[in-house]
mmCIF file as Biopython writes it, N, C-alpha, C and O atoms, coordinates in Angstrom:
data_model
#
loop_
_atom_site.group_PDB
_atom_site.id
_atom_site.type_symbol
_atom_site.label_atom_id
_atom_site.label_alt_id
_atom_site.label_comp_id
_atom_site.label_asym_id
_atom_site.label_entity_id
_atom_site.label_seq_id
_atom_site.pdbx_PDB_ins_code
_atom_site.Cartn_x
_atom_site.Cartn_y
_atom_site.Cartn_z
_atom_site.occupancy
_atom_site.B_iso_or_equiv
_atom_site.auth_seq_id
_atom_site.auth_asym_id
_atom_site.pdbx_PDB_model_num
ATOM 1   N N  . UNK A ? 1  ? 88.810  54.479  100.969 1.0 0.0 1  A 1 
ATOM 2   C CA . UNK A ? 1  ? 90.242  54.699  101.037 1.0 0.0 1  A 1 
ATOM 3   C C  . UNK A ? 1  ? 90.771  55.217  99.699  1.0 0.0 1  A 1 
ATOM 4   O O  . UNK A ? 1  ? 91.644  56.084  99.676  1.0 0.0 1  A 1 
ATOM 5   N N  . UNK A ? 2  ? 90.261  54.705  98.608  1.0 0.0 2  A 1 
ATOM 6   C CA . UNK A ? 2  ? 90.706  55.117  97.288  1.0 0.0 2  A 1 
ATOM 7   C C  . UNK A ? 2  ? 90.358  56.579  97.048  1.0 0.0 2  A 1 
ATOM 8   O O  . UNK A ? 2  ? 91.123  57.308  96.416  1.0 0.0 2  A 1 
ATOM 9   N N  . UNK A ? 3  ? 89.205  57.009  97.552  1.0 0.0 3  A 1 
ATOM 10  C CA . UNK A ? 3  ? 88.771  58.397  97.383  1.0 0.0 3  A 1 
ATOM 11  C C  . UNK A ? 3  ? 89.728  59.336  98.116  1.0 0.0 3  A 1 
ATOM 12  O O  . UNK A ? 3  ? 90.042  60.414  97.611  1.0 0.0 3  A 1 
ATOM 13  N N  . UNK A ? 4  ? 90.192  58.939  99.296  1.0 0.0 4  A 1 
ATOM 14  C CA . UNK A ? 4  ? 91.120  59.772  100.059 1.0 0.0 4  A 1 
ATOM 15  C C  . UNK A ? 4  ? 92.459  59.910  99.332  1.0 0.0 4  A 1 
ATOM 16  O O  . UNK A ? 4  ? 93.051  60.989  99.332  1.0 0.0 4  A 1 
ATOM 17  N N  . UNK A ? 5  ? 92.933  58.847  98.722  1.0 0.0 5  A 1 
ATOM 18  C CA . UNK A ? 5  ? 94.208  58.891  97.994  1.0 0.0 5  A 1 
ATOM 19  C C  . UNK A ? 5  ? 94.063  59.779  96.769  1.0 0.0 5  A 1 
ATOM 20  O O  . UNK A ? 5  ? 94.940  60.594  96.484  1.0 0.0 5  A 1 
ATOM 21  N N  . UNK A ? 6  ? 92.961  59.627  96.044  1.0 0.0 6  A 1 
ATOM 22  C CA . UNK A ? 6  ? 92.730  60.470  94.871  1.0 0.0 6  A 1 
ATOM 23  C C  . UNK A ? 6  ? 92.624  61.933  95.266  1.0 0.0 6  A 1 
ATOM 24  O O  . UNK A ? 6  ? 93.129  62.810  94.565  1.0 0.0 6  A 1 
ATOM 25  N N  . UNK A ? 7  ? 91.970  62.195  96.385  1.0 0.0 7  A 1 
ATOM 26  C CA . UNK A ? 7  ? 91.821  63.564  96.879  1.0 0.0 7  A 1 
ATOM 27  C C  . UNK A ? 7  ? 93.186  64.154  97.244  1.0 0.0 7  A 1 
ATOM 28  O O  . UNK A ? 7  ? 93.463  65.319  96.959  1.0 0.0 7  A 1 
ATOM 29  N N  . UNK A ? 8  ? 94.028  63.343  97.875  1.0 0.0 8  A 1 
ATOM 30  C CA . UNK A ? 8  ? 95.361  63.806  98.256  1.0 0.0 8  A 1 
ATOM 31  C C  . UNK A ? 8  ? 96.211  64.091  97.018  1.0 0.0 8  A 1 
ATOM 32  O O  . UNK A ? 8  ? 96.926  65.091  96.961  1.0 0.0 8  A 1 
ATOM 33  N N  . UNK A ? 9  ? 96.124  63.204  96.034  1.0 0.0 9  A 1 
ATOM 34  C CA . UNK A ? 9  ? 96.881  63.408  94.798  1.0 0.0 9  A 1 
ATOM 35  C C  . UNK A ? 9  ? 96.396  64.665  94.092  1.0 0.0 9  A 1 
ATOM 36  O O  . UNK A ? 9  ? 97.200  65.441  93.576  1.0 0.0 9  A 1 
ATOM 37  N N  . UNK A ? 10 ? 95.084  64.867  94.068  1.0 0.0 10 A 1 
ATOM 38  C CA . UNK A ? 10 ? 94.518  66.047  93.436  1.0 0.0 10 A 1 
ATOM 39  C C  . UNK A ? 10 ? 94.988  67.321  94.144  1.0 0.0 10 A 1 
ATOM 40  O O  . UNK A ? 10 ? 95.341  68.303  93.492  1.0 0.0 10 A 1 
ATOM 41  N N  . UNK A ? 11 ? 94.992  67.298  95.460  1.0 0.0 11 A 1 
ATOM 42  C CA . UNK A ? 11 ? 95.447  68.471  96.226  1.0 0.0 11 A 1 
ATOM 43  C C  . UNK A ? 11 ? 96.932  68.755  95.970  1.0 0.0 11 A 1 
ATOM 44  O O  . UNK A ? 11 ? 97.331  69.907  95.803  1.0 0.0 11 A 1 
ATOM 45  N N  . UNK A ? 12 ? 97.730  67.711  95.943  1.0 0.0 12 A 1 
ATOM 46  C CA . UNK A ? 12 ? 99.157  67.893  95.698  1.0 0.0 12 A 1 
ATOM 47  C C  . UNK A ? 12 ? 99.392  68.447  94.299  1.0 0.0 12 A 1 
ATOM 48  O O  . UNK A ? 12 ? 100.225 69.333  94.106  1.0 0.0 12 A 1 
ATOM 49  N N  . UNK A ? 13 ? 98.659  67.925  93.329  1.0 0.0 13 A 1 
ATOM 50  C CA . UNK A ? 13 ? 98.798  68.405  91.956  1.0 0.0 13 A 1 
ATOM 51  C C  . UNK A ? 13 ? 98.389  69.864  91.846  1.0 0.0 13 A 1 
ATOM 52  O O  . UNK A ? 13 ? 99.089  70.661  91.223  1.0 0.0 13 A 1 
ATOM 53  N N  . UNK A ? 14 ? 97.270  70.214  92.443  1.0 0.0 14 A 1 
ATOM 54  C CA . UNK A ? 14 ? 96.812  71.607  92.416  1.0 0.0 14 A 1 
ATOM 55  C C  . UNK A ? 14 ? 97.796  72.525  93.130  1.0 0.0 14 A 1 
ATOM 56  O O  . UNK A ? 14 ? 98.048  73.641  92.675  1.0 0.0 14 A 1 
ATOM 57  N N  . UNK A ? 15 ? 98.352  72.065  94.243  1.0 0.0 15 A 1 
ATOM 58  C CA . UNK A ? 15 ? 99.331  72.872  94.966  1.0 0.0 15 A 1 
ATOM 59  C C  . UNK A ? 15 ? 100.577 73.096  94.115  1.0 0.0 15 A 1 
ATOM 60  O O  . UNK A ? 15 ? 101.139 74.191  94.113  1.0 0.0 15 A 1 
ATOM 61  N N  . UNK A ? 16 ? 101.006 72.071  93.396  1.0 0.0 16 A 1 
ATOM 62  C CA . UNK A ? 16 ? 102.180 72.212  92.529  1.0 0.0 16 A 1 
ATOM 63  C C  . UNK A ? 16 ? 101.892 73.183  91.394  1.0 0.0 16 A 1 
ATOM 64  O O  . UNK A ? 16 ? 102.740 74.008  91.055  1.0 0.0 16 A 1 
ATOM 65  N N  . UNK A ? 17 ? 100.716 73.094  90.810  1.0 0.0 17 A 1 
ATOM 66  C CA . UNK A ? 17 ? 100.348 73.999  89.715  1.0 0.0 17 A 1 
ATOM 67  C C  . UNK A ? 17 ? 100.267 75.430  90.216  1.0 0.0 17 A 1 
ATOM 68  O O  . UNK A ? 17 ? 100.785 76.342  89.572  1.0 0.0 17 A 1 
ATOM 69  N N  . UNK A ? 18 ? 99.629  75.636  91.349  1.0 0.0 18 A 1 
ATOM 70  C CA . UNK A ? 18 ? 99.495  76.990  91.903  1.0 0.0 18 A 1 
ATOM 71  C C  . UNK A ? 18 ? 100.865 77.541  92.288  1.0 0.0 18 A 1 
ATOM 72  O O  . UNK A ? 18 ? 101.143 78.718  92.062  1.0 0.0 18 A 1 
ATOM 73  N N  . UNK A ? 19 ? 101.713 76.708  92.862  1.0 0.0 19 A 1 
ATOM 74  C CA . UNK A ? 19 ? 103.068 77.140  93.207  1.0 0.0 19 A 1 
ATOM 75  C C  . UNK A ? 19 ? 103.863 77.541  91.977  1.0 0.0 19 A 1 
ATOM 76  O O  . UNK A ? 19 ? 104.585 78.537  91.992  1.0 0.0 19 A 1 
ATOM 77  N N  . UNK A ? 20 ? 103.728 76.764  90.915  1.0 0.0 20 A 1 
ATOM 78  C CA . UNK A ? 20 ? 104.428 77.082  89.667  1.0 0.0 20 A 1 
ATOM 79  C C  . UNK A ? 20 ? 103.923 78.395  89.087  1.0 0.0 20 A 1 
ATOM 80  O O  . UNK A ? 20 ? 104.718 79.230  88.656  1.0 0.0 20 A 1 
ATOM 81  N N  . UNK A ? 21 ? 102.625 78.580  89.074  1.0 0.0 21 A 1 
ATOM 82  C CA . UNK A ? 21 ? 102.060 79.831  88.563  1.0 0.0 21 A 1 
ATOM 83  C C  . UNK A ? 21 ? 102.506 81.033  89.399  1.0 0.0 21 A 1 
ATOM 84  O O  . UNK A ? 21 ? 102.796 82.100  88.859  1.0 0.0 21 A 1 
ATOM 85  N N  . UNK A ? 22 ? 102.558 80.850  90.713  1.0 0.0 22 A 1 
ATOM 86  C CA . UNK A ? 22 ? 103.019 81.938  91.578  1.0 0.0 22 A 1 
ATOM 87  C C  . UNK A ? 22 ? 104.485 82.270  91.288  1.0 0.0 22 A 1 
ATOM 88  O O  . UNK A ? 22 ? 104.865 83.441  91.272  1.0 0.0 22 A 1 
ATOM 89  N N  . UNK A ? 23 ? 105.297 81.252  91.062  1.0 0.0 23 A 1 
ATOM 90  C CA . UNK A ? 23 ? 106.708 81.485  90.740  1.0 0.0 23 A 1 
ATOM 91  C C  . UNK A ? 23 ? 106.850 82.216  89.411  1.0 0.0 23 A 1 
ATOM 92  O O  . UNK A ? 23 ? 107.696 83.100  89.276  1.0 0.0 23 A 1 
ATOM 93  N N  . UNK A ? 24 ? 106.032 81.854  88.433  1.0 0.0 24 A 1 
ATOM 94  C CA . UNK A ? 24 ? 106.081 82.527  87.131  1.0 0.0 24 A 1 
ATOM 95  C C  . UNK A ? 24 ? 105.694 83.991  87.276  1.0 0.0 24 A 1 
ATOM 96  O O  . UNK A ? 24 ? 106.349 84.863  86.705  1.0 0.0 24 A 1 
ATOM 97  N N  . UNK A ? 25 ? 104.649 84.267  88.025  1.0 0.0 25 A 1 
ATOM 98  C CA . UNK A ? 25 ? 104.216 85.653  88.230  1.0 0.0 25 A 1 
ATOM 99  C C  . UNK A ? 25 ? 105.305 86.445  88.937  1.0 0.0 25 A 1 
ATOM 100 O O  . UNK A ? 25 ? 105.572 87.589  88.568  1.0 0.0 25 A 1 
ATOM 101 N N  . UNK A ? 26 ? 105.936 85.859  89.943  1.0 0.0 26 A 1 
ATOM 102 C CA . UNK A ? 26 ? 107.003 86.543  90.673  1.0 0.0 26 A 1 
ATOM 103 C C  . UNK A ? 26 ? 108.179 86.848  89.745  1.0 0.0 26 A 1 
ATOM 104 O O  . UNK A ? 26 ? 108.738 87.945  89.784  1.0 0.0 26 A 1 
ATOM 105 N N  . UNK A ? 27 ? 108.554 85.873  88.908  1.0 0.0 27 A 1 
ATOM 106 C CA . UNK A ? 27 ? 109.666 86.082  87.976  1.0 0.0 27 A 1 
ATOM 107 C C  . UNK A ? 27 ? 109.335 87.182  86.972  1.0 0.0 27 A 1 
ATOM 108 O O  . UNK A ? 27 ? 110.192 88.003  86.645  1.0 0.0 27 A 1 
ATOM 109 N N  . UNK A ? 28 ? 108.112 87.200  86.487  1.0 0.0 28 A 1 
ATOM 110 C CA . UNK A ? 28 ? 107.706 88.259  85.559  1.0 0.0 28 A 1 
ATOM 111 C C  . UNK A ? 28 ? 107.771 89.622  86.231  1.0 0.0 28 A 1 
ATOM 112 O O  . UNK A ? 28 ? 108.169 90.607  85.610  1.0 0.0 28 A 1 
ATOM 113 N N  . UNK A ? 29 ? 107.386 89.676  87.482  1.0 0.0 29 A 1 
ATOM 114 C CA . UNK A ? 29 ? 107.458 90.936  88.237  1.0 0.0 29 A 1 
ATOM 115 C C  . UNK A ? 29 ? 108.902 91.410  88.339  1.0 0.0 29 A 1 
ATOM 116 O O  . UNK A ? 29 ? 109.188 92.588  88.126  1.0 0.0 29 A 1 
ATOM 117 N N  . UNK A ? 30 ? 109.803 90.504  88.661  1.0 0.0 30 A 1 
ATOM 118 C CA . UNK A ? 30 ? 111.221 90.840  88.762  1.0 0.0 30 A 1 
ATOM 119 C C  . UNK A ? 30 ? 111.751 91.305  87.403  1.0 0.0 30 A 1 
ATOM 120 O O  . UNK A ? 30 ? 112.503 92.276  87.330  1.0 0.0 30 A 1 
ATOM 121 N N  . UNK A ? 31 ? 111.361 90.616  86.328  1.0 0.0 31 A 1 
ATOM 122 C CA . UNK A ? 31 ? 111.816 91.002  84.996  1.0 0.0 31 A 1 
ATOM 123 C C  . UNK A ? 31 ? 111.331 92.397  84.619  1.0 0.0 31 A 1 
ATOM 124 O O  . UNK A ? 31 ? 112.071 93.170  84.010  1.0 0.0 31 A 1 
ATOM 125 N N  . UNK A ? 32 ? 110.094 92.721  84.976  1.0 0.0 32 A 1 
ATOM 126 C CA . UNK A ? 32 ? 109.570 94.058  84.684  1.0 0.0 32 A 1 
ATOM 127 C C  . UNK A ? 32 ? 110.354 95.116  85.448  1.0 0.0 32 A 1 
ATOM 128 O O  . UNK A ? 32 ? 110.690 96.164  84.897  1.0 0.0 32 A 1 
ATOM 129 N N  . UNK A ? 33 ? 110.642 94.845  86.706  1.0 0.0 33 A 1 
ATOM 130 C CA . UNK A ? 33 ? 111.419 95.805  87.506  1.0 0.0 33 A 1 
ATOM 131 C C  . UNK A ? 33 ? 112.824 95.984  86.928  1.0 0.0 33 A 1 
ATOM 132 O O  . UNK A ? 33 ? 113.334 97.103  86.868  1.0 0.0 33 A 1 
ATOM 133 N N  . UNK A ? 34 ? 113.441 94.900  86.509  1.0 0.0 34 A 1 
ATOM 134 C CA . UNK A ? 34 ? 114.773 94.993  85.923  1.0 0.0 34 A 1 
ATOM 135 C C  . UNK A ? 34 ? 114.740 95.764  84.606  1.0 0.0 34 A 1 
ATOM 136 O O  . UNK A ? 34 ? 115.642 96.551  84.319  1.0 0.0 34 A 1 
ATOM 137 N N  . UNK A ? 35 ? 113.705 95.538  83.813  1.0 0.0 35 A 1 
ATOM 138 C CA . UNK A ? 35 ? 113.582 96.246  82.541  1.0 0.0 35 A 1 
ATOM 139 C C  . UNK A ? 35 ? 113.433 97.739  82.773  1.0 0.0 35 A 1 
ATOM 140 O O  . UNK A ? 35 ? 113.989 98.548  82.031  1.0 0.0 35 A 1 
ATOM 141 N N  . UNK A ? 36 ? 112.683 98.101  83.803  1.0 0.0 36 A 1 
ATOM 142 C CA . UNK A ? 36 ? 112.533 99.525  84.129  1.0 0.0 36 A 1 
ATOM 143 C C  . UNK A ? 36 ? 113.865 100.135 84.542  1.0 0.0 36 A 1 
ATOM 144 O O  . UNK A ? 36 ? 114.188 101.256 84.151  1.0 0.0 36 A 1 
ATOM 145 N N  . UNK A ? 37 ? 114.635 99.396  85.332  1.0 0.0 37 A 1 
ATOM 146 C CA . UNK A ? 37 ? 115.951 99.901  85.746  1.0 0.0 37 A 1 
ATOM 147 C C  . UNK A ? 37 ? 116.867 100.088 84.548  1.0 0.0 37 A 1 
ATOM 148 O O  . UNK A ? 37 ? 117.560 101.100 84.437  1.0 0.0 37 A 1 
ATOM 149 N N  . UNK A ? 38 ? 116.868 99.114  83.660  1.0 0.0 38 A 1 
ATOM 150 C CA . UNK A ? 38 ? 117.714 99.212  82.466  1.0 0.0 38 A 1 
ATOM 151 C C  . UNK A ? 38 ? 117.270 100.392 81.614  1.0 0.0 38 A 1 
ATOM 152 O O  . UNK A ? 38 ? 118.107 101.103 81.057  1.0 0.0 38 A 1 
ATOM 153 N N  . UNK A ? 39 ? 115.970 100.606 81.509  1.0 0.0 39 A 1 
ATOM 154 C CA . UNK A ? 39 ? 115.473 101.739 80.729  1.0 0.0 39 A 1 
ATOM 155 C C  . UNK A ? 39 ? 115.933 103.060 81.341  1.0 0.0 39 A 1 
ATOM 156 O O  . UNK A ? 39 ? 116.299 103.985 80.617  1.0 0.0 39 A 1 
ATOM 157 N N  . UNK A ? 40 ? 115.915 103.151 82.671  1.0 0.0 40 A 1 
ATOM 158 C CA . UNK A ? 40 ? 116.399 104.367 83.333  1.0 0.0 40 A 1 
ATOM 159 C C  . UNK A ? 40 ? 117.887 104.566 83.070  1.0 0.0 40 A 1 
ATOM 160 O O  . UNK A ? 40 ? 118.335 105.681 82.804  1.0 0.0 40 A 1 
ATOM 161 N N  . UNK A ? 41 ? 118.644 103.483 83.146  1.0 0.0 41 A 1 
ATOM 162 C CA . UNK A ? 41 ? 120.084 103.577 82.891  1.0 0.0 41 A 1 
ATOM 163 C C  . UNK A ? 41 ? 120.329 104.040 81.462  1.0 0.0 41 A 1 
ATOM 164 O O  . UNK A ? 41 ? 121.178 104.898 81.222  1.0 0.0 41 A 1 
ATOM 165 N N  . UNK A ? 42 ? 119.584 103.473 80.509  1.0 0.0 42 A 1 
ATOM 166 C CA . UNK A ? 42 ? 119.734 103.887 79.115  1.0 0.0 42 A 1 
ATOM 167 C C  . UNK A ? 42 ? 119.400 105.357 78.930  1.0 0.0 42 A 1 
ATOM 168 O O  . UNK A ? 42 ? 120.068 106.056 78.168  1.0 0.0 42 A 1 
ATOM 169 N N  . UNK A ? 43 ? 118.377 105.828 79.616  1.0 0.0 43 A 1 
ATOM 170 C CA . UNK A ? 43 ? 118.002 107.242 79.531  1.0 0.0 43 A 1 
ATOM 171 C C  . UNK A ? 43 ? 119.116 108.124 80.066  1.0 0.0 43 A 1 
ATOM 172 O O  . UNK A ? 43 ? 119.445 109.146 79.464  1.0 0.0 43 A 1 
ATOM 173 N N  . UNK A ? 44 ? 119.702 107.734 81.203  1.0 0.0 44 A 1 
ATOM 174 C CA . UNK A ? 44 ? 120.798 108.514 81.775  1.0 0.0 44 A 1 
ATOM 175 C C  . UNK A ? 44 ? 122.013 108.531 80.838  1.0 0.0 44 A 1 
ATOM 176 O O  . UNK A ? 44 ? 122.655 109.566 80.659  1.0 0.0 44 A 1 
ATOM 177 N N  . UNK A ? 45 ? 122.314 107.383 80.251  1.0 0.0 45 A 1 
ATOM 178 C CA . UNK A ? 45 ? 123.447 107.316 79.324  1.0 0.0 45 A 1 
ATOM 179 C C  . UNK A ? 45 ? 123.180 108.206 78.116  1.0 0.0 45 A 1 
ATOM 180 O O  . UNK A ? 45 ? 124.070 108.919 77.652  1.0 0.0 45 A 1 
ATOM 181 N N  . UNK A ? 46 ? 121.958 108.160 77.613  1.0 0.0 46 A 1 
ATOM 182 C CA . UNK A ? 46 ? 121.607 108.993 76.458  1.0 0.0 46 A 1 
ATOM 183 C C  . UNK A ? 46 ? 121.741 110.479 76.793  1.0 0.0 46 A 1 
ATOM 184 O O  . UNK A ? 46 ? 122.235 111.258 75.977  1.0 0.0 46 A 1 
ATOM 185 N N  . UNK A ? 47 ? 121.308 110.868 77.975  1.0 0.0 47 A 1 
ATOM 186 C CA . UNK A ? 47 ? 121.443 112.266 78.390  1.0 0.0 47 A 1 
ATOM 187 C C  . UNK A ? 47 ? 122.917 112.671 78.488  1.0 0.0 47 A 1 
ATOM 188 O O  . UNK A ? 47 ? 123.294 113.767 78.071  1.0 0.0 47 A 1 
ATOM 189 N N  . UNK A ? 48 ? 123.745 111.783 79.040  1.0 0.0 48 A 1 
ATOM 190 C CA . UNK A ? 48 ? 125.164 112.088 79.156  1.0 0.0 48 A 1 
ATOM 191 C C  . UNK A ? 48 ? 125.807 112.221 77.780  1.0 0.0 48 A 1 
ATOM 192 O O  . UNK A ? 48 ? 126.627 113.111 77.556  1.0 0.0 48 A 1 
ATOM 193 N N  . UNK A ? 49 ? 125.432 111.336 76.860  1.0 0.0 49 A 1 
ATOM 194 C CA . UNK A ? 49 ? 125.985 111.400 75.509  1.0 0.0 49 A 1 
ATOM 195 C C  . UNK A ? 49 ? 125.594 112.706 74.837  1.0 0.0 49 A 1 
ATOM 196 O O  . UNK A ? 49 ? 126.417 113.334 74.170  1.0 0.0 49 A 1 
ATOM 197 N N  . UNK A ? 50 ? 124.350 113.116 75.009  1.0 0.0 50 A 1 
ATOM 198 C CA . UNK A ? 50 ? 123.902 114.380 74.417  1.0 0.0 50 A 1 
ATOM 199 C C  . UNK A ? 50 ? 124.677 115.570 74.985  1.0 0.0 50 A 1 
ATOM 200 O O  . UNK A ? 50 ? 125.051 116.480 74.245  1.0 0.0 50 A 1 
ATOM 201 N N  . UNK A ? 51 ? 124.916 115.563 76.287  1.0 0.0 51 A 1 
ATOM 202 C CA . UNK A ? 51 ? 125.686 116.647 76.904  1.0 0.0 51 A 1 
ATOM 203 C C  . UNK A ? 51 ? 127.119 116.674 76.369  1.0 0.0 51 A 1 
ATOM 204 O O  . UNK A ? 51 ? 127.656 117.739 76.065  1.0 0.0 51 A 1 
ATOM 205 N N  . UNK A ? 52 ? 127.726 115.501 76.258  1.0 0.0 52 A 1 
ATOM 206 C CA . UNK A ? 52 ? 129.096 115.426 75.743  1.0 0.0 52 A 1 
ATOM 207 C C  . UNK A ? 52 ? 129.134 115.898 74.295  1.0 0.0 52 A 1 
ATOM 208 O O  . UNK A ? 52 ? 130.059 116.607 73.899  1.0 0.0 52 A 1 
ATOM 209 N N  . UNK A ? 53 ? 128.143 115.513 73.507  1.0 0.0 53 A 1 
ATOM 210 C CA . UNK A ? 53 ? 128.091 115.936 72.109  1.0 0.0 53 A 1 
ATOM 211 C C  . UNK A ? 53 ? 127.976 117.455 71.996  1.0 0.0 53 A 1 
ATOM 212 O O  . UNK A ? 53 ? 128.625 118.070 71.149  1.0 0.0 53 A 1 
ATOM 213 N N  . UNK A ? 54 ? 127.156 118.052 72.843  1.0 0.0 54 A 1 
ATOM 214 C CA . UNK A ? 54 ? 127.029 119.517 72.835  1.0 0.0 54 A 1 
ATOM 215 C C  . UNK A ? 54 ? 128.352 120.180 73.170  1.0 0.0 54 A 1 
ATOM 216 O O  . UNK A ? 54 ? 128.742 121.167 72.546  1.0 0.0 54 A 1 
ATOM 217 N N  . UNK A ? 55 ? 129.043 119.627 74.168  1.0 0.0 55 A 1 
ATOM 218 C CA . UNK A ? 55 ? 130.340 120.182 74.543  1.0 0.0 55 A 1 
ATOM 219 C C  . UNK A ? 55 ? 131.352 120.046 73.400  1.0 0.0 55 A 1 
ATOM 220 O O  . UNK A ? 55 ? 132.125 120.965 73.132  1.0 0.0 55 A 1 
ATOM 221 N N  . UNK A ? 56 ? 131.336 118.899 72.738  1.0 0.0 56 A 1 
ATOM 222 C CA . UNK A ? 56 ? 132.253 118.701 71.624  1.0 0.0 56 A 1 
ATOM 223 C C  . UNK A ? 56 ? 131.969 119.680 70.490  1.0 0.0 56 A 1 
ATOM 224 O O  . UNK A ? 56 ? 132.895 120.207 69.873  1.0 0.0 56 A 1 
ATOM 225 N N  . UNK A ? 57 ? 130.695 119.920 70.219  1.0 0.0 57 A 1 
ATOM 226 C CA . UNK A ? 57 ? 130.334 120.875 69.170  1.0 0.0 57 A 1 
ATOM 227 C C  . UNK A ? 57 ? 130.796 122.288 69.541  1.0 0.0 57 A 1 
ATOM 228 O O  . UNK A ? 57 ? 131.259 123.036 68.680  1.0 0.0 57 A 1 
ATOM 229 N N  . UNK A ? 58 ? 130.673 122.650 70.812  1.0 0.0 58 A 1 
ATOM 230 C CA . UNK A ? 58 ? 131.151 123.953 71.259  1.0 0.0 58 A 1 
ATOM 231 C C  . UNK A ? 58 ? 132.665 124.069 71.054  1.0 0.0 58 A 1 
ATOM 232 O O  . UNK A ? 58 ? 133.170 125.091 70.588  1.0 0.0 58 A 1 
ATOM 233 N N  . UNK A ? 59 ? 133.368 123.002 71.411  1.0 0.0 59 A 1 
ATOM 234 C CA . UNK A ? 59 ? 134.827 123.016 71.267  1.0 0.0 59 A 1 
ATOM 235 C C  . UNK A ? 59 ? 135.216 123.127 69.795  1.0 0.0 59 A 1 
ATOM 236 O O  . UNK A ? 59 ? 136.135 123.872 69.457  1.0 0.0 59 A 1 
ATOM 237 N N  . UNK A ? 60 ? 134.532 122.400 68.920  1.0 0.0 60 A 1 
ATOM 238 C CA . UNK A ? 60 ? 134.827 122.481 67.487  1.0 0.0 60 A 1 
ATOM 239 C C  . UNK A ? 60 ? 134.590 123.888 66.959  1.0 0.0 60 A 1 
ATOM 240 O O  . UNK A ? 60 ? 135.381 124.388 66.159  1.0 0.0 60 A 1 
ATOM 241 N N  . UNK A ? 61 ? 133.514 124.533 67.395  1.0 0.0 61 A 1 
ATOM 242 C CA . UNK A ? 61 ? 133.238 125.905 66.959  1.0 0.0 61 A 1 
ATOM 243 C C  . UNK A ? 61 ? 134.338 126.852 67.424  1.0 0.0 61 A 1 
ATOM 244 O O  . UNK A ? 61 ? 134.756 127.741 66.682  1.0 0.0 61 A 1 
ATOM 245 N N  . UNK A ? 62 ? 134.809 126.657 68.668  1.0 0.0 62 A 1 
ATOM 246 C CA . UNK A ? 62 ? 135.862 127.515 69.183  1.0 0.0 62 A 1 
ATOM 247 C C  . UNK A ? 62 ? 137.165 127.301 68.428  1.0 0.0 62 A 1 
ATOM 248 O O  . UNK A ? 62 ? 137.896 128.260 68.179  1.0 0.0 62 A 1 
ATOM 249 N N  . UNK A ? 63 ? 137.467 126.076 68.065  1.0 0.0 63 A 1 
ATOM 250 C CA . UNK A ? 63 ? 138.686 125.774 67.331  1.0 0.0 63 A 1 
ATOM 251 C C  . UNK A ? 63 ? 138.611 126.360 65.920  1.0 0.0 63 A 1 
ATOM 252 O O  . UNK A ? 63 ? 139.607 126.879 65.416  1.0 0.0 63 A 1 
ATOM 253 N N  . UNK A ? 64 ? 137.460 126.283 65.288  1.0 0.0 64 A 1 
ATOM 254 C CA . UNK A ? 64 ? 137.290 126.837 63.940  1.0 0.0 64 A 1 
ATOM 255 C C  . UNK A ? 64 ? 137.433 128.344 63.937  1.0 0.0 64 A 1 
ATOM 256 O O  . UNK A ? 64 ? 137.925 128.906 62.959  1.0 0.0 64 A 1 
ATOM 257 N N  . UNK A ? 65 ? 137.020 129.017 64.997  1.0 0.0 65 A 1 
ATOM 258 C CA . UNK A ? 65 ? 137.126 130.463 65.071  1.0 0.0 65 A 1 
ATOM 259 C C  . UNK A ? 65 ? 138.585 130.913 65.095  1.0 0.0 65 A 1 
ATOM 260 O O  . UNK A ? 65 ? 138.905 131.998 64.609  1.0 0.0 65 A 1 
ATOM 261 N N  . UNK A ? 66 ? 139.448 130.109 65.641  1.0 0.0 66 A 1 
ATOM 262 C CA . UNK A ? 66 ? 140.869 130.461 65.738  1.0 0.0 66 A 1 
ATOM 263 C C  . UNK A ? 66 ? 141.454 130.298 64.394  1.0 0.0 66 A 1 
ATOM 264 O O  . UNK A ? 66 ? 142.648 130.534 64.208  1.0 0.0 66 A 1 
#
């Protein structure tokens, strides 16, 4: 009887450890996906800023010519 209880406790402990590890892996996966999205957003913002800067430089050149 004692062996069965120890076996059950061992199984429950292993299940808890495996469940925790699976949750950690899932969270890391989500974090990686979010980081990729943020990186894409940053790239888009950087491209927009560069376009606006080019337009501003064009406008400054046109104003200086006058």
